[in-house]
Every structure is written in structure tokens, then in C-alpha cells.
C-alpha positions as MATLAB code, in Angstrom:
seq = 'MKKLLALILSVSVLLCLASCASGDDSAADQGSADGDTNVSAAASETEEKGMLKPYTEPEVDNIKIMLLGDSLTQGTAGSSGYRSYLYDMLKKDGYDFNFVGPWVIEPAFMPAGNRNHAGVGGYRMSGIKNDMNTFMSIDCDVIVMMIGTNDMNSDSAEGLTAQYEELVNMITKSKPEVRLFCASAPPTSFASGSYTQKHIDFNKGVKGICEKKTKEGFHVTWVDMSPESSKITNEDLNPEDHVHPVASGWEKFAITIYNTIKSTMTELSK';
ca = [
     129.318   73.478  203.376;
     128.868   77.206  203.135;
     132.261   77.491  201.431;
     131.214   74.821  198.913;
     127.979   76.613  198.127;
     129.853   79.893  197.744;
     132.320   78.212  195.370;
     129.526   76.706  193.273;
     127.771   80.082  193.132;
     130.975   81.820  192.021;
     131.578   79.292  189.261;
     127.957   79.663  188.067;
     128.316   83.429  187.892;
     131.550   83.123  185.915;
     129.956   80.662  183.492;
     126.974   82.951  183.033;
     129.209   85.938  182.319;
     131.213   83.937  179.828;
     128.031   82.769  178.117;
     126.705   86.308  177.861;
     129.990   87.544  176.416;
     129.937   84.753  173.855;
     126.360   85.616  172.966;
     127.268   89.252  172.444;
     130.173   88.277  170.189;
     127.896   85.999  168.170;
     125.340   88.752  167.847;
     128.050   91.137  166.738;
     129.297   88.580  164.177;
     125.758   88.009  162.964;
     125.195   91.719  162.735;
     128.319   92.051  160.603;
     127.187   89.217  158.330;
     123.740   90.765  158.005;
     125.385   94.046  157.164;
     127.397   92.442  154.373;
     124.259   90.766  153.042;
     122.397   94.052  153.026;
     125.239   95.802  151.212;
     125.359   93.038  148.603;
     121.604   93.186  148.174;
     121.746   96.955  147.812;
     124.551   96.690  145.256;
     122.680   94.014  143.358;
     119.542   96.129  143.345;
     121.496   99.134  142.082;
     123.045   97.116  139.295;
     119.677   95.741  138.293;
     118.107   99.166  138.232;
     121.057  100.397  136.209;
     120.400   97.790  133.530;
     116.717   98.628  133.433;
     117.214  102.374  133.096;
     116.421  103.815  129.634;
     119.440  104.215  127.392;
     120.125  107.939  127.427;
     123.016  108.192  124.984;
     121.994  108.582  121.325;
     121.964  105.322  119.425;
     123.591  105.278  115.981;
     121.527  103.272  113.542;
     122.765  101.976  110.245;
     121.452  103.654  107.114;
     118.755  101.330  105.805;
     118.660  100.962  102.023;
     115.837   99.229  100.147;
     116.612   98.225   96.573;
     113.299   97.954   94.724;
     112.577   96.649   91.245;
     112.446   93.594   89.013;
     115.067   90.930   88.218;
     117.592   93.693   87.519;
     117.447   94.306   91.277;
     116.860   90.746   92.432;
     119.620   89.338   90.258;
     119.645   86.181   88.218;
     120.470   82.564   89.020;
     123.704   82.408   90.982;
     123.962   86.195   91.112;
     122.667   89.030   93.285;
     122.880   91.416   90.353;
     124.271   94.855   91.026;
     123.598   94.568   94.764;
     126.858   92.824   95.629;
     128.875   95.400   93.683;
     127.018   98.272   95.343;
     127.598   96.686   98.740;
     131.345   96.513   98.139;
     131.498  100.145   96.983;
     129.583  101.440   99.998;
     131.648   99.365  102.426;
     134.895  100.474  100.844;
     133.986  104.094  101.548;
     133.142  103.253  105.161;
     129.384  103.803  105.165;
     127.445  102.121  107.956;
     124.404  100.616  106.261;
     122.218   97.583  105.723;
     120.176   96.456  102.764;
     116.560   95.879  103.811;
     113.494   94.426  102.156;
     110.848   91.726  102.455;
     112.788   89.024  100.602;
     116.112   87.302  100.975;
     118.225   85.564   98.385;
     121.373   84.050   99.814;
     124.231   83.756   97.353;
     127.418   82.975   99.198;
     129.060   86.254   98.229;
     126.404   88.454   99.893;
     127.159   88.812  103.628;
     124.527   87.935  106.204;
     122.448   90.931  107.171;
     122.597   92.404  103.674;
     120.761   89.796  101.620;
     117.365   91.453  101.954;
     115.933   93.282   98.961;
     112.684   94.204   97.221;
     113.302   92.923   93.712;
     111.072   90.396   91.967;
     111.889   88.773   88.644;
     109.276   89.592   86.007;
     107.883   92.533   87.953;
     106.107   95.289   86.103;
     105.169   98.612   87.626;
     101.739   97.196   88.410;
     103.427   94.552   90.583;
     105.123   97.192   92.717;
     101.837   99.077   92.967;
      99.974   95.957   94.112;
     102.613   95.155   96.750;
     103.243   98.736   97.850;
     101.858   98.156  101.347;
     104.459   95.444  101.869;
     107.285   97.691  100.745;
     106.103  100.671  102.771;
     105.967   98.527  105.916;
     109.775   98.239  105.745;
     111.701  100.794  107.798;
     114.185  102.450  105.428;
     116.051  105.694  104.871;
     116.913  105.243  101.201;
     114.977  103.596   98.368;
     116.489  102.903   94.960;
     113.704  102.014   92.519;
     114.597  100.714   89.067;
     111.560   99.492   87.154;
     110.084   99.614   83.670;
     112.024   97.088   81.610;
     109.214   94.521   81.677;
     106.696   97.241   80.783;
     108.423   98.412   77.614;
     106.171   96.472   75.253;
     102.948   97.214   77.131;
     102.362  100.950   76.753;
     103.615  104.193   75.261;
     106.423  106.165   76.873;
     103.829  108.651   78.131;
     101.712  105.895   79.623;
     104.730  104.294   81.288;
     105.801  107.655   82.709;
     102.343  108.129   84.212;
     102.552  104.693   85.858;
     105.985  105.502   87.263;
     104.737  108.806   88.660;
     101.932  106.985   90.427;
     104.483  104.781   92.181;
     106.563  107.798   93.205;
     103.496  109.547   94.588;
     102.575  106.461   96.620;
     106.064  106.262   98.105;
     106.398  109.952   98.965;
     102.938  109.972  100.512;
     103.744  106.974  102.702;
     107.349  107.969  103.502;
     107.691  111.733  102.934;
     111.183  111.879  104.468;
     112.689  108.947  102.596;
     115.478  109.554  100.083;
     114.028  108.138   96.889;
     116.276  107.476   93.888;
     114.380  106.846   90.682;
     115.906  104.965   87.790;
     114.039  104.261   84.605;
     114.573  101.170   82.477;
     118.311  100.668   81.827;
     119.654  100.413   78.260;
     118.300   96.980   77.442;
     115.775   95.679   74.950;
     113.926   92.421   74.395;
     114.861   92.609   70.741;
     118.484   93.526   70.150;
     119.973   95.010   73.281;
     119.704   98.502   71.833;
     118.454  101.553   73.666;
     115.150  102.283   71.930;
     113.447  105.653   71.539;
     110.836  104.511   74.030;
     113.600  103.923   76.551;
     114.923  107.419   75.879;
     111.525  109.081   76.241;
     110.706  107.092   79.358;
     114.041  108.040   80.912;
     113.283  111.712   80.241;
     109.844  111.247   81.743;
     111.291  109.819   84.971;
     113.724  112.738   85.153;
     110.786  115.147   84.865;
     108.951  113.356   87.684;
     111.988  113.726   89.958;
     112.318  117.430   89.195;
     108.618  117.950   89.940;
     108.744  116.098   93.267;
     111.900  117.971   94.289;
     110.090  121.281   93.752;
     107.321  119.941   95.994;
     109.876  119.478   98.770;
     110.494  115.750   98.599;
     113.902  114.047   98.461;
     113.565  112.517   95.005;
     116.578  112.118   92.719;
     116.902  110.843   89.175;
     119.333  108.014   88.427;
     120.372  108.395   84.813;
     120.648  104.872   83.406;
     121.196  105.994   79.806;
     124.170  104.552   77.925;
     125.875  107.948   78.131;
     125.680  107.854   81.927;
     125.937  104.147   82.750;
     128.366  103.308   79.917;
     126.419  100.108   79.241;
     127.087   98.551   75.834;
     125.778   95.429   74.154;
     128.890   93.608   75.361;
     127.703   94.173   78.939;
     124.417   92.352   78.286;
     123.652   88.662   78.303;
     123.721   87.583   74.630;
     120.895   85.126   75.252;
     118.260   87.650   76.336;
     119.826   91.097   75.749;
     118.238   92.242   79.011;
     120.164   90.961   82.015;
     123.740   92.156   82.333;
     126.806   90.013   82.605;
     129.306   90.794   85.383;
     130.643   93.946   83.708;
     127.104   95.234   83.254;
     126.096   94.595   86.860;
     129.159   96.517   87.967;
     128.277   99.453   85.722;
     124.759   99.478   87.160;
     126.253   99.647   90.650;
     128.707  102.406   89.736;
     125.921  104.548   88.273;
     123.727  104.096   91.343;
     126.614  104.558   93.755;
     127.738  107.814   92.139;
     124.183  109.126   92.431;
     123.487  108.167   96.052;
     126.950  108.868   97.467;
     126.287  112.462   98.553;
     123.093  111.412  100.306;
     124.896  108.591  102.093;
     127.464  111.105  103.309;
     124.708  113.438  104.484;
     122.883  110.688  106.365;
     126.128  109.526  107.968;
     126.692  112.838  109.780;
];
């Protein structure tokens, strides 16, 4: 009987030892699993914090160009005017830019992201003045303003020049660092497609405004839209209205603007 009890006691001790050993192994396994979980959690937390950290490397933004004016900027039915030609010229030379503005016209040949503009058919200088807050709310680096054609029969060259100067002053006051390119009315006429003396005097007036603002320290440049500079002829104008260009005229508009803004685009690209 004593031997039986001793045997049972021995077996119980062995079973207890085995159970304890198994428990220790399980605890060790669990500890290892917990360790892996903690490492994963730590790694996950690190990755998350990494994504949330502020971006420290300098971001390169596209040069933002706002084309401002009347239908000569907006374009006519089925056309985006000179804008598509200017886009192609800038892209060909590798500039990183986007056209910006409060309105979008979507002809198929203007790529997405560059259909915005600030041209309104029928606009006079008073229209730009009235909507100036809208235009100045647009973030831009370059503004090309071509306006005055629809004003030609409304005032003298001196009066039109004064209106144009008011617009320039509003822009430079709101955006003193913007590169502003000022074009007067291109060589068009409601009557015969000729370049009238009023056009000539107005063009000279806009040039004088640009020279004055440059002396004041602003980045204001004249875009010479005279026939001598733009090479526009009557053959480049729509024979029905003698105002809106045909394809060759739109391209000449773009070439004139491109040649004027190119150095600034290069400067801003550095």
C-alpha cells in the first residue's frame, strides 16, 4: 500500500513538473508573439508619424499664368483664340506652367488643367474694373492683359489710356510682385480692319504706363501689338467682322506675347 501511494505521488510530481514546463513554454511563446505585435505596432506608428510630418523639401510649383481680356483672350466659337498657340509654344520650350482664371471653356484641343482663363467676350475696360476683385482672388505669377478693342469707339486715346492706367494701378496694388504684361488693342478695327490713329496713340499710351510703373519698381512690361511688331495684316482678320483673327492671326498674337514673356518665364523657372 505504501509502495502504491509512493508511486502515485511520484507520478503526480512528474505530471506537475511537466505541466509547469509546458506553461513556461507557452508563456515564452506568448511573450514572443507579444513582442512581434509591439514591434509591428511601433513600426506602424512610425510610418504614420512619417506621413504626418511636414514636407521639408521645397515644393516646385508650376508658373501660374492668367490671360485677361475680352473675346481676343477668350476666343471665339470653336476656338480658344491665341491661348492654344501660346500653350504649345510654352510647352515646346519646356516651361512648367498652368493657365489659371475664373472661367473655363473646353475646346477639345486645350488640355485639361489649362482651360482656365479670364477673358470675356464683349468686355470693355470697365468690365475688368468691375470684376477686379474676382481676378485678384486668383493666385498667379504672370498676368497678360489685352484690352481696349471694345472701347475704341467710346473715348479718346487719352481717355482710354487713363482707363488702362487705372486697371494697371489696381493690379499692382493688389499683387505688387506679379509679372504684368500689358497689351493695348491689337491692329483691328470695327470699320475696315485697319490700324487707326487712335489705336496707335493708345498703344503709345500703354507703353508709357508700363515705363512709368517700371520706374516705380513694379514688374510691368509692354506687349507691342502694333502691325510692325505682331505682323498682323488684314488677311489675318476675320473678313466678317475685321476684329477677330483667323488661325494665322491667333498664331501671330501668340508669337508676339510669347516673345515678350519668354525671358520672364525663364527667370521664374530658375
